[in-house]
MITOR-677948 format. One record per residue (C-alpha): z, y, x; residue number from 1; residue in three letters. Coordinates in nm, 4 decimals. Layout:
! MITOR-677948
[[Z Y X] NUM 'Ala'];
...
This chain:
! MITOR-677948
[[0.0000 0.0000 0.0000] 1 'Unk'];
[[-0.0895 0.3480 0.1279] 2 'Unk'];
[[0.2375 0.5429 0.1366] 3 'Unk'];
[[0.0696 0.8854 0.1232] 4 'Unk'];
[[-0.1121 0.8064 -0.2040] 5 'Unk'];
[[0.1975 0.6493 -0.3551] 6 'Unk'];
[[0.4289 0.9318 -0.2462] 7 'Unk'];
[[0.2024 1.1842 -0.4204] 8 'Unk'];
[[0.1876 0.9605 -0.7303] 9 'Unk'];
[[0.5684 0.9317 -0.7352] 10 'Unk'];
[[0.6060 1.3123 -0.7288] 11 'Unk'];
[[0.3420 1.3544 -1.0006] 12 'Unk'];
[[0.5075 1.0940 -1.2223] 13 'Unk'];
[[0.8438 1.2660 -1.1678] 14 'Unk'];
[[0.6923 1.5954 -1.2832] 15 'Unk'];
[[0.5053 1.4304 -1.5723] 16 'Unk'];
[[0.8144 1.2541 -1.7103] 17 'Unk'];
[[1.0135 1.5809 -1.7066] 18 'Unk'];
[[0.7284 1.7792 -1.8592] 19 'Unk'];
[[0.6608 1.5247 -2.1356] 20 'Unk'];
[[1.0237 1.4363 -2.2101] 21 'Unk'];
[[1.2380 1.7368 -2.1094] 22 'Unk'];
[[1.5553 1.5854 -2.2579] 23 'Unk'];
[[1.5833 1.3054 -1.9959] 24 'Unk'];
[[1.8174 1.3130 -1.6961] 25 'Unk'];
[[1.5932 1.2825 -1.3903] 26 'Unk'];
[[1.7305 1.0748 -1.1001] 27 'Unk'];
[[1.4456 1.0976 -0.8495] 28 'Unk'];
[[1.1295 0.9275 -0.7268] 29 'Unk'];
[[1.0198 0.7244 -0.4273] 30 'Unk'];
[[0.7911 0.4657 -0.2708] 31 'Unk'];
[[0.8478 0.1067 -0.1642] 32 'Unk'];
[[0.6299 -0.1835 -0.0570] 33 'Unk'];
[[0.5196 -0.2322 -0.4176] 34 'Unk'];
[[0.3938 0.1219 -0.4779] 35 'Unk'];
[[0.5687 0.4212 -0.6379] 36 'Unk'];
[[0.8495 0.4628 -0.8892] 37 'Unk'];
[[1.0700 0.7138 -1.0721] 38 'Unk'];
[[1.4242 0.6774 -1.2027] 39 'Unk'];
[[1.5724 0.8502 -1.5068] 40 'Unk'];
[[1.8199 0.7869 -1.7855] 41 'Unk'];
[[1.9186 0.8795 -2.1395] 42 'Unk'];
[[1.6008 0.7598 -2.3126] 43 'Unk'];
[[1.6990 0.4412 -2.5027] 44 'Unk'];
[[1.3745 0.4304 -2.7036] 45 'Unk'];
[[1.1401 0.4438 -2.4016] 46 'Unk'];
[[0.8425 0.2039 -2.4237] 47 'Unk'];
[[0.5171 0.1213 -2.2456] 48 'Unk'];
[[0.3215 0.2905 -2.5256] 49 'Unk'];
[[0.4065 0.6173 -2.3490] 50 'Unk'];
[[0.2182 0.5155 -2.0311] 51 'Unk'];
[[-0.1277 0.6586 -2.1284] 52 'Unk'];
[[0.0381 0.9904 -2.2114] 53 'Unk'];
[[0.2198 0.9954 -1.8746] 54 'Unk'];
[[-0.0912 0.8947 -1.6768] 55 'Unk'];
[[-0.2857 1.1739 -1.8458] 56 'Unk'];
[[-0.0118 1.4237 -1.7580] 57 'Unk'];
[[-0.0099 1.2991 -1.3955] 58 'Unk'];
[[-0.3858 1.3535 -1.3603] 59 'Unk'];
[[-0.3591 1.7002 -1.5145] 60 'Unk'];
[[-0.0796 1.7928 -1.2728] 61 'Unk'];
[[-0.2862 1.6459 -0.9895] 62 'Unk'];
[[-0.5288 1.9360 -1.0289] 63 'Unk'];
[[-0.2524 2.1691 -0.9092] 64 'Unk'];
[[-0.1544 2.2118 -0.5464] 65 'Unk'];
[[0.1291 1.9986 -0.4117] 66 'Unk'];
[[0.3350 2.2349 -0.1974] 67 'Unk'];
[[0.5468 2.0718 0.0724] 68 'Unk'];
[[0.8312 2.2711 0.2274] 69 'Unk'];
[[1.0707 2.1821 0.5075] 70 'Unk'];
[[1.4115 2.3401 0.4595] 71 'Unk'];
[[1.7793 2.2991 0.5352] 72 'Unk'];
[[1.9373 2.0349 0.3120] 73 'Unk'];
[[2.2096 2.2809 0.2062] 74 'Unk'];
[[1.9485 2.5363 0.0960] 75 'Unk'];
[[1.7514 2.2668 -0.0859] 76 'Unk'];
[[2.0682 2.1603 -0.2712] 77 'Unk'];
[[2.1153 2.5169 -0.3948] 78 'Unk'];
[[1.7501 2.5345 -0.5006] 79 'Unk'];
[[1.7727 2.2104 -0.6996] 80 'Unk'];
[[2.0968 2.3274 -0.8632] 81 'Unk'];
[[1.9279 2.6543 -0.9615] 82 'Unk'];
[[1.6498 2.4489 -1.1283] 83 'Unk'];
[[1.9143 2.2434 -1.3168] 84 'Unk'];
[[1.8291 1.9323 -1.1122] 85 'Unk'];
[[2.1956 1.8531 -1.0515] 86 'Unk'];
[[2.1443 1.4867 -0.9581] 87 'Unk'];
[[1.8955 1.5739 -0.6814] 88 'Unk'];
[[2.1214 1.8595 -0.5675] 89 'Unk'];
[[2.4161 1.6202 -0.5426] 90 'Unk'];
[[2.2233 1.3757 -0.3219] 91 'Unk'];
[[2.1744 1.6552 -0.0650] 92 'Unk'];
[[2.5270 1.7917 -0.0513] 93 'Unk'];
[[2.6822 1.7049 0.2810] 94 'Unk'];
[[2.3438 1.6130 0.4354] 95 'Unk'];
[[2.2852 1.7736 0.7748] 96 'Unk'];
[[1.9561 1.9040 0.9127] 97 'Unk'];
[[1.6263 1.9601 0.7378] 98 'Unk'];
[[1.4557 1.7689 0.4567] 99 'Unk'];
[[1.1180 1.7902 0.2838] 100 'Unk'];
[[1.0899 1.9338 -0.0649] 101 'Unk'];
[[0.7713 1.9275 -0.2719] 102 'Unk'];
[[0.6888 2.1617 -0.5578] 103 'Unk'];
[[0.4243 2.1216 -0.8250] 104 'Unk'];
[[0.4224 2.3919 -1.0892] 105 'Unk'];
[[0.7797 2.4352 -1.2103] 106 'Unk'];
[[0.8961 2.0973 -1.0825] 107 'Unk'];
[[1.0716 2.0118 -0.7553] 108 'Unk'];
[[1.1246 1.6757 -0.5886] 109 'Unk'];
[[1.2095 1.5191 -0.2543] 110 'Unk'];
[[0.9509 1.3440 -0.0385] 111 'Unk'];
[[0.9790 1.1262 0.2716] 112 'Unk'];
[[0.6190 1.0961 0.3904] 113 'Unk'];
[[0.3079 1.3192 0.3913] 114 'Unk'];
[[0.1271 1.3171 0.0582] 115 'Unk'];
[[-0.2339 1.2695 -0.0404] 116 'Unk'];
[[-0.3308 1.2787 -0.4064] 117 'Unk'];
[[-0.5493 1.0044 -0.5520] 118 'Unk'];
[[-0.6542 0.9851 -0.9158] 119 'Unk'];
[[-0.6960 0.6062 -0.8795] 120 'Unk'];
[[-0.3526 0.5062 -1.0018] 121 'Unk'];
[[-0.1911 0.2994 -1.2729] 122 'Unk'];
[[0.1545 0.2617 -1.4258] 123 'Unk'];
[[0.2405 -0.1072 -1.4201] 124 'Unk'];
[[0.5671 -0.1430 -1.6073] 125 'Unk'];
[[0.9297 -0.0422 -1.6389] 126 'Unk'];
[[1.2721 -0.2006 -1.6114] 127 'Unk'];
[[1.5871 -0.0891 -1.7888] 128 'Unk'];
[[1.9423 -0.1583 -1.6726] 129 'Unk'];
[[2.1995 0.0028 -1.8969] 130 'Unk'];
[[2.0999 0.3659 -1.9433] 131 'Unk'];
[[1.8887 0.3755 -1.6254] 132 'Unk'];
[[1.5101 0.3246 -1.6464] 133 'Unk'];
[[1.2723 0.2634 -1.3560] 134 'Unk'];
[[0.8960 0.3109 -1.4080] 135 'Unk'];
[[0.6764 0.1686 -1.1340] 136 'Unk'];
[[0.3075 0.1825 -1.0486] 137 'Unk'];
[[0.0523 0.1789 -0.7677] 138 'Unk'];
[[-0.2069 0.4209 -0.6283] 139 'Unk'];
[[-0.5209 0.3460 -0.4260] 140 'Unk'];
[[-0.7969 0.5219 -0.2341] 141 'Unk'];
[[-1.0819 0.4062 -0.4606] 142 'Unk'];
[[-1.1604 0.2831 -0.8098] 143 'Unk'];
[[-1.2703 -0.0537 -0.6667] 144 'Unk'];
[[-0.9362 -0.1115 -0.4921] 145 'Unk'];
[[-0.7484 -0.0202 -0.8082] 146 'Unk'];
[[-0.9710 -0.2471 -1.0181] 147 'Unk'];
[[-0.9291 -0.5415 -0.7761] 148 'Unk'];
[[-0.5519 -0.4906 -0.7749] 149 'Unk'];
[[-0.5275 -0.4790 -1.1558] 150 'Unk'];
[[-0.7355 -0.7965 -1.1807] 151 'Unk'];
[[-0.4801 -0.9736 -0.9611] 152 'Unk'];
[[-0.1911 -0.8089 -1.1404] 153 'Unk'];
[[-0.2984 -0.9498 -1.4785] 154 'Unk'];
[[-0.2741 -1.3015 -1.3322] 155 'Unk'];
[[0.0448 -1.2212 -1.1449] 156 'Unk'];
[[0.3097 -1.3072 -1.4086] 157 'Unk'];
[[0.2588 -1.6803 -1.3442] 158 'Unk'];
[[0.2383 -1.6279 -0.9663] 159 'Unk'];
[[0.5451 -1.4090 -0.9511] 160 'Unk'];
[[0.8375 -1.5551 -0.7574] 161 'Unk'];
[[1.0781 -1.5016 -1.0512] 162 'Unk'];
[[0.8548 -1.7071 -1.2827] 163 'Unk'];
[[0.7946 -1.9739 -1.0164] 164 'Unk'];
[[1.1643 -1.9978 -0.9282] 165 'Unk'];
[[1.2437 -2.0728 -1.2901] 166 'Unk'];
[[0.9597 -2.3266 -1.3266] 167 'Unk'];
[[1.0629 -2.5045 -1.0063] 168 'Unk'];
[[1.4277 -2.5073 -1.1193] 169 'Unk'];
[[1.5309 -2.3062 -0.8107] 170 'Unk'];
[[1.6924 -1.9994 -0.9598] 171 'Unk'];
[[1.7182 -1.7845 -1.2685] 172 'Unk'];
[[1.8222 -1.4214 -1.2545] 173 'Unk'];
[[2.1059 -1.3827 -1.0066] 174 'Unk'];
[[2.1977 -1.7531 -1.0118] 175 'Unk'];
[[2.0741 -2.0236 -0.7735] 176 'Unk'];
[[2.0373 -2.3776 -0.9080] 177 'Unk'];
[[2.1128 -2.6804 -0.6850] 178 'Unk'];
[[1.7437 -2.7175 -0.5925] 179 'Unk'];
[[1.7344 -2.3524 -0.4868] 180 'Unk'];
[[2.0344 -2.4037 -0.2609] 181 'Unk'];
[[1.8672 -2.7151 -0.1220] 182 'Unk'];
[[1.5587 -2.5090 -0.0320] 183 'Unk'];
[[1.7916 -2.2591 0.1342] 184 'Unk'];
[[1.9425 -2.5407 0.3450] 185 'Unk'];
[[1.5983 -2.6811 0.4356] 186 'Unk'];
[[1.4789 -2.3444 0.5646] 187 'Unk'];
[[1.8063 -2.2865 0.7491] 188 'Unk'];
[[1.7744 -2.6255 0.9196] 189 'Unk'];
[[1.4149 -2.5485 1.0185] 190 'Unk'];
[[1.5306 -2.2108 1.1523] 191 'Unk'];
[[1.8151 -2.3660 1.3518] 192 'Unk'];
[[1.6029 -2.6417 1.5087] 193 'Unk'];
[[1.3258 -2.3907 1.5877] 194 'Unk'];
[[1.5669 -2.1591 1.7690] 195 'Unk'];
[[1.7317 -2.4508 1.9483] 196 'Unk'];
[[1.3910 -2.5510 2.0867] 197 'Unk'];
[[1.3694 -2.2017 2.2366] 198 'Unk'];
[[1.7125 -2.2110 2.3983] 199 'Unk'];
[[1.9199 -2.0179 2.1417] 200 'Unk'];
[[2.2654 -2.1331 2.0280] 201 'Unk'];
[[2.4430 -2.0605 1.7015] 202 'Unk'];
[[2.7713 -1.8691 1.7194] 203 'Unk'];
[[2.9971 -1.6912 1.4723] 204 'Unk'];
[[3.0836 -1.3242 1.4731] 205 'Unk'];
[[2.9518 -0.9788 1.3966] 206 'Unk'];
[[2.9185 -0.7958 1.7300] 207 'Unk'];
[[2.6558 -0.9313 1.9703] 208 'Unk'];
[[2.7589 -0.7033 2.2575] 209 'Unk'];
[[3.1248 -0.7962 2.2320] 210 'Unk'];
[[3.0392 -1.1664 2.2183] 211 'Unk'];
[[2.8121 -1.1355 2.5240] 212 'Unk'];
[[3.0904 -0.9558 2.7163] 213 'Unk'];
[[3.3360 -1.2277 2.6149] 214 'Unk'];
[[3.1248 -1.5409 2.6711] 215 'Unk'];
[[2.8439 -1.4448 2.9071] 216 'Unk'];
[[2.5952 -1.6299 2.6857] 217 'Unk'];
[[2.2569 -1.4601 2.6941] 218 'Unk'];
[[2.0725 -1.6236 2.4007] 219 'Unk'];
[[2.2500 -1.6764 2.0695] 220 'Unk'];
[[2.2293 -1.6080 1.6963] 221 'Unk'];
[[2.4363 -1.5900 1.3815] 222 'Unk'];
[[2.3672 -1.5714 1.0088] 223 'Unk'];
[[2.5451 -1.3546 0.7523] 224 'Unk'];
[[2.4763 -1.2116 0.4061] 225 'Unk'];
[[2.1341 -1.3776 0.3724] 226 'Unk'];
[[2.0128 -1.2256 0.7014] 227 'Unk'];
[[1.9616 -1.3760 1.0459] 228 'Unk'];
[[2.0516 -1.1971 1.3699] 229 'Unk'];
[[1.9140 -1.3289 1.6997] 230 'Unk'];
[[1.9935 -1.1799 2.0400] 231 'Unk'];
[[1.8658 -1.2083 2.3947] 232 'Unk'];
[[2.0383 -1.0409 2.6892] 233 'Unk'];
[[1.7693 -1.1648 2.9284] 234 'Unk'];
[[1.5888 -0.8546 3.0544] 235 'Unk'];
[[1.2464 -1.0156 3.0862] 236 'Unk'];
[[1.2462 -1.1968 2.7508] 237 'Unk'];
[[1.0510 -0.9466 2.5365] 238 'Unk'];
[[0.7235 -1.1410 2.5602] 239 'Unk'];
[[0.8889 -1.4737 2.4769] 240 'Unk'];
[[1.0797 -1.3240 2.1802] 241 'Unk'];
[[0.7568 -1.1842 2.0344] 242 'Unk'];
[[0.5908 -1.5234 2.0844] 243 'Unk'];
[[0.8768 -1.6897 1.8947] 244 'Unk'];
[[0.8181 -1.4591 1.5957] 245 'Unk'];
[[0.4415 -1.5195 1.6141] 246 'Unk'];
[[0.4890 -1.8997 1.6145] 247 'Unk'];
[[0.7357 -1.8800 1.3252] 248 'Unk'];
[[0.4960 -1.6822 1.1038] 249 'Unk'];
[[0.2171 -1.9335 1.1747] 250 'Unk'];
[[0.4345 -2.2207 1.0459] 251 'Unk'];
[[0.4170 -2.0678 0.6971] 252 'Unk'];
[[0.0526 -1.9535 0.7189] 253 'Unk'];
[[0.1398 -1.6077 0.5891] 254 'Unk'];
[[-0.1041 -1.3207 0.5627] 255 'Unk'];
[[0.0805 -1.0744 0.7819] 256 'Unk'];
[[0.0453 -0.7564 0.9816] 257 'Unk'];
[[0.2518 -0.6183 1.2696] 258 'Unk'];
[[0.3820 -0.2629 1.2253] 259 'Unk'];
[[0.5086 -0.0786 1.5321] 260 'Unk'];
[[0.7397 0.2185 1.5142] 261 'Unk'];
[[0.5792 0.4356 1.7771] 262 'Unk'];
[[0.7627 0.6270 2.0470] 263 'Unk'];
[[0.6782 0.7396 2.3984] 264 'Unk'];
[[0.6407 0.4732 2.6666] 265 'Unk'];
[[0.6986 0.1997 2.4098] 266 'Unk'];
[[0.7321 -0.1291 2.5976] 267 'Unk'];
[[0.6891 -0.3284 2.2746] 268 'Unk'];
[[0.3382 -0.1821 2.2417] 269 'Unk'];
[[0.2557 -0.2955 2.5954] 270 'Unk'];
[[0.3896 -0.6453 2.5225] 271 'Unk'];
[[0.1895 -0.6719 2.1981] 272 'Unk'];
[[-0.1268 -0.5722 2.3849] 273 'Unk'];
[[-0.0560 -0.8312 2.6532] 274 'Unk'];
[[-0.0207 -1.0984 2.3817] 275 'Unk'];
[[-0.3370 -0.9671 2.2082] 276 'Unk'];
[[-0.1476 -0.9139 1.8832] 277 'Unk'];
[[-0.3108 -0.6485 1.6645] 278 'Unk'];
[[-0.0735 -0.3910 1.5193] 279 'Unk'];
[[-0.0641 -0.0617 1.3310] 280 'Unk'];
[[0.1593 0.2296 1.4242] 281 'Unk'];
[[0.3998 0.4243 1.2048] 282 'Unk'];
[[0.6234 0.7175 1.2845] 283 'Unk'];
[[0.9648 0.6131 1.4069] 284 'Unk'];
[[1.2386 0.6915 1.6534] 285 'Unk'];
[[1.3424 0.3351 1.7385] 286 'Unk'];
[[1.1683 0.0926 1.9691] 287 'Unk'];
[[1.0972 -0.1574 1.6923] 288 'Unk'];
[[0.8242 -0.3773 1.5465] 289 'Unk'];
[[0.8194 -0.5393 1.2018] 290 'Unk'];
[[0.6051 -0.8159 1.0569] 291 'Unk'];
[[0.4972 -0.7280 0.7036] 292 'Unk'];
[[0.4081 -1.0255 0.4820] 293 'Unk'];
[[0.1742 -1.0207 0.1814] 294 'Unk'];
[[0.2991 -1.1196 -0.1634] 295 'Unk'];
[[0.0891 -1.2623 -0.4474] 296 'Unk'];
[[-0.0654 -0.9194 -0.5125] 297 'Unk'];
[[-0.1509 -0.8446 -0.1511] 298 'Unk'];
[[0.1379 -0.5987 -0.1183] 299 'Unk'];
[[0.3180 -0.6143 0.2148] 300 'Unk'];
[[0.6945 -0.6590 0.2494] 301 'Unk'];
[[0.9082 -0.6470 0.5612] 302 'Unk'];
[[0.9957 -0.9871 0.7067] 303 'Unk'];
[[1.0736 -1.0662 1.0723] 304 'Unk'];
[[1.1439 -0.7760 1.3062] 305 'Unk'];
[[1.2334 -0.7051 1.6682] 306 'Unk'];
[[1.4164 -0.4130 1.8239] 307 'Unk'];
[[1.4685 -0.3242 2.1886] 308 'Unk'];
[[1.7854 -0.1642 2.3154] 309 'Unk'];
[[1.8823 -0.0886 2.6743] 310 'Unk'];
[[2.0726 -0.4083 2.7445] 311 'Unk'];
[[1.9475 -0.6463 2.4749] 312 'Unk'];
[[1.6714 -0.7518 2.2389] 313 'Unk'];
[[1.7647 -0.8239 1.8778] 314 'Unk'];
[[1.5282 -0.9886 1.6333] 315 'Unk'];
[[1.5066 -1.1700 1.3031] 316 'Unk'];
[[1.2818 -1.4506 1.1781] 317 'Unk'];
[[1.3632 -1.4202 0.8088] 318 'Unk'];
[[1.4590 -1.0594 0.7574] 319 'Unk'];
[[1.6280 -1.1367 0.4290] 320 'Unk'];
[[1.6168 -1.5104 0.3508] 321 'Unk'];
[[1.6013 -1.4667 -0.0282] 322 'Unk'];
[[1.3009 -1.2340 0.0111] 323 'Unk'];
[[1.1436 -1.4742 0.2610] 324 'Unk'];
[[1.1779 -1.7599 0.0104] 325 'Unk'];
[[1.0179 -1.5417 -0.2591] 326 'Unk'];
[[0.7195 -1.4702 -0.0321] 327 'Unk'];
[[0.6810 -1.8443 0.0412] 328 'Unk'];
[[0.6730 -1.9185 -0.3329] 329 'Unk'];
[[0.4058 -1.6561 -0.3977] 330 'Unk'];
[[0.2007 -1.7642 -0.0955] 331 'Unk'];
[[0.1982 -2.1278 -0.2090] 332 'Unk'];
[[0.2001 -2.0487 -0.5847] 333 'Unk'];
[[0.4918 -2.2903 -0.6047] 334 'Unk'];
[[0.3119 -2.5821 -0.4350] 335 'Unk'];
[[0.5478 -2.6067 -0.1409] 336 'Unk'];
[[0.4546 -2.8195 0.1610] 337 'Unk'];
[[0.6070 -3.1671 0.1445] 338 'Unk'];
[[0.8599 -3.0988 0.4234] 339 'Unk'];
[[0.9917 -2.7934 0.2391] 340 'Unk'];
[[1.0215 -2.9380 -0.1126] 341 'Unk'];
[[1.3821 -2.9697 -0.2278] 342 'Unk'];
[[1.2560 -3.2474 -0.4588] 343 'Unk'];
[[0.9800 -3.4506 -0.2940] 344 'Unk'];
[[0.9741 -3.7347 -0.5459] 345 'Unk'];
[[1.0886 -3.7780 -0.9040] 346 'Unk'];
[[1.1420 -4.1334 -1.0233] 347 'Unk'];
[[1.0946 -4.2104 -1.3933] 348 'Unk'];
[[1.2451 -4.5574 -1.4489] 349 'Unk'];
[[1.1975 -4.7227 -1.7873] 350 'Unk'];
[[1.5051 -4.8499 -1.9649] 351 'Unk'];
[[1.6588 -5.1727 -1.8381] 352 'Unk'];
[[1.4754 -5.1983 -1.5023] 353 'Unk'];
[[1.6450 -5.2514 -1.1684] 354 'Unk'];
[[1.5045 -4.9855 -0.9332] 355 'Unk'];
[[1.7481 -5.0390 -0.6459] 356 'Unk'];
[[1.4664 -5.1542 -0.4161] 357 'Unk'];
[[1.2844 -4.8244 -0.4753] 358 'Unk'];
[[1.5922 -4.6157 -0.3940] 359 'Unk'];
[[1.6423 -4.8194 -0.0769] 360 'Unk'];
[[1.2977 -4.7088 0.0439] 361 'Unk'];
[[1.3772 -4.3443 -0.0375] 362 'Unk'];
[[1.7017 -4.3690 0.1588] 363 'Unk'];
[[1.5354 -4.5347 0.4594] 364 'Unk'];
[[1.2766 -4.2568 0.4788] 365 'Unk'];
[[1.5277 -3.9815 0.3893] 366 'Unk'];
[[1.3151 -3.8741 0.0955] 367 'Unk'];
[[1.4639 -3.6042 -0.1266] 368 'Unk'];
[[1.4407 -3.7475 -0.4784] 369 'Unk'];
[[1.5827 -3.7294 -0.8288] 370 'Unk'];
[[1.5959 -3.9974 -1.0965] 371 'Unk'];
[[1.5196 -3.8841 -1.4518] 372 'Unk'];
[[1.7265 -4.1180 -1.6706] 373 'Unk'];
[[1.6802 -3.9049 -1.9816] 374 'Unk'];
[[1.5975 -4.1068 -2.2934] 375 'Unk'];
[[1.3164 -3.8722 -2.3994] 376 'Unk'];
[[0.9583 -4.0104 -2.4146] 377 'Unk'];
[[0.7818 -4.0824 -2.0850] 378 'Unk'];
[[0.5099 -3.8262 -2.1622] 379 'Unk'];
[[0.7716 -3.5535 -2.2022] 380 'Unk'];
[[0.9456 -3.6478 -1.8766] 381 'Unk'];
[[0.6121 -3.6483 -1.6952] 382 'Unk'];
[[0.5377 -3.3007 -1.8311] 383 'Unk'];
[[0.8731 -3.1706 -1.7058] 384 'Unk'];
[[0.8079 -3.3096 -1.3579] 385 'Unk'];
[[0.4592 -3.1577 -1.3417] 386 'Unk'];
[[0.5871 -2.8207 -1.4600] 387 'Unk'];
[[0.8421 -2.8297 -1.1767] 388 'Unk'];
[[0.5511 -2.9007 -0.9348] 389 'Unk'];
[[0.7191 -3.2108 -0.7903] 390 'Unk'];
[[0.4716 -3.3475 -0.5317] 391 'Unk'];
[[0.4953 -3.7102 -0.6471] 392 'Unk'];
[[0.6098 -3.8574 -0.9781] 393 'Unk'];
[[0.6687 -4.2325 -0.9773] 394 'Unk'];
[[0.6967 -4.4550 -1.2842] 395 'Unk'];
[[0.8803 -4.7879 -1.2578] 396 'Unk'];
[[0.8872 -5.0152 -1.5618] 397 'Unk'];
[[0.9273 -5.3880 -1.6356] 398 'Unk'];
[[0.5741 -5.4692 -1.5220] 399 'Unk'];
[[0.6229 -5.2786 -1.1939] 400 'Unk'];
[[0.9590 -5.4494 -1.1382] 401 'Unk'];
[[0.7997 -5.7894 -1.1889] 402 'Unk'];
[[0.4987 -5.7259 -0.9615] 403 'Unk'];
[[0.6879 -5.5079 -0.7084] 404 'Unk'];
[[0.4426 -5.2270 -0.7620] 405 'Unk'];
[[0.4737 -4.8583 -0.8436] 406 'Unk'];
[[0.2676 -4.6092 -1.0440] 407 'Unk'];
[[0.2347 -4.2783 -0.8584] 408 'Unk'];
[[0.0939 -3.9488 -0.9780] 409 'Unk'];
[[0.0454 -3.6607 -0.7341] 410 'Unk'];
[[0.0888 -3.3046 -0.8525] 411 'Unk'];
[[-0.2508 -3.1537 -0.9322] 412 'Unk'];
[[-0.4114 -3.4907 -0.9969] 413 'Unk'];
[[-0.5014 -3.6199 -1.3428] 414 'Unk'];
[[-0.5030 -3.9843 -1.2284] 415 'Unk'];
[[-0.2314 -4.2336 -1.1441] 416 'Unk'];
[[-0.2597 -4.4842 -0.8652] 417 'Unk'];
[[-0.0776 -4.8163 -0.8388] 418 'Unk'];
[[0.0703 -4.9184 -0.5035] 419 'Unk'];
[[0.2847 -5.2051 -0.3868] 420 'Unk'];
[[0.6332 -5.1026 -0.2755] 421 'Unk'];
[[0.5259 -5.1574 0.0863] 422 'Unk'];
[[0.2177 -4.9394 0.0360] 423 'Unk'];
[[0.4360 -4.6764 -0.1263] 424 'Unk'];
[[0.6714 -4.6829 0.1713] 425 'Unk'];
[[0.3816 -4.6416 0.4140] 426 'Unk'];
[[0.2350 -4.3626 0.2009] 427 'Unk'];
[[0.5603 -4.1640 0.1926] 428 'Unk'];
[[0.6103 -4.2142 0.5658] 429 'Unk'];
[[0.2619 -4.0714 0.6273] 430 'Unk'];
[[0.3372 -3.7700 0.4031] 431 'Unk'];
[[0.6519 -3.6951 0.6014] 432 'Unk'];
[[0.4686 -3.7268 0.9327] 433 'Unk'];
[[0.1719 -3.5113 0.8280] 434 'Unk'];
[[0.3857 -3.2313 0.6875] 435 'Unk'];
[[0.6110 -3.1871 0.9914] 436 'Unk'];
């Protein structure tokens, strides 16, 4: 997403919402990886039917000049208070230094990045939590880019991580189901073994510098609050740390781009060039690079990152693990690789059969499985398994028990195949080997 287009759109929407509905309490506007947004409250009857009216007002306001001013935060607070924008004034009280204020007609707002107006924009939706409402949208440089985005967006509800998490029985709202926690553990184990291969050890704590001074260990990591923190006190390890991030991203086959916060004599830039890693530059004061990962709509979100300080290098492979999991779901559209699936096989035994020999094979191969003993019809149980995108559904009835065979249906296939138990064991062993 182009931040300049979206920053301008955010300011225009902020002005449009106040112009169209002057009774609201305006909370501010902004941009994120998804596009632009505004926040306001005290409008319980707000609905999407108002979007055409707001878009029209935005385009009308877009014909006026957007005036950007840099001023002391204290002066800006007084200006906002004078315009009865008390919420925006309050956010600036106590802030030191200068900030950017933008004015369009009679309306003022704050802005973080340079603005460039584009009429190719669309309001996408809104969310309401209590009295607070957030409208969000996206702006683009051309009609074609907007059209392509909206085409994807219409298909997005069933590719969205929230929808997929529910279908796959991983999570719902703020709650994680057992399968979701299992996926968390699988990724954590992959992360731990990957770092161990590269000479890093897991420790506990919060201060890397204090731990280094205490222990003398130069390569270690810890995990807290859904985020990973990895540290190297080896002075010449910048190249190898960047290579670790590059290898990690390739495991998941993400569409990704490297974003460098530029500063003078940036040694990260030199290292990226040496590794022939393409990157884009953004304004920044830190010596830092981030890997931005595409979601199901082609929007980029921050994932792994690396930062250089005088005595150490700190980096992350997940960023935030919950966000990383969401990006995996959207990348795969819920069809997780076999090694990552919290449920690799679902067994549907018919009533009265002894399926102990089947479970023994699962245990030998360390297959993650569930047994659906529900008394509902087989067709209904099969539908539930397919909806959850379980890679392999296996049916074991009296005939299969007698002949020591198994009916297997792979996700995405409309046909069942029948294998002997030995063939099934070999098949599952091959799946595990191929997916590692």
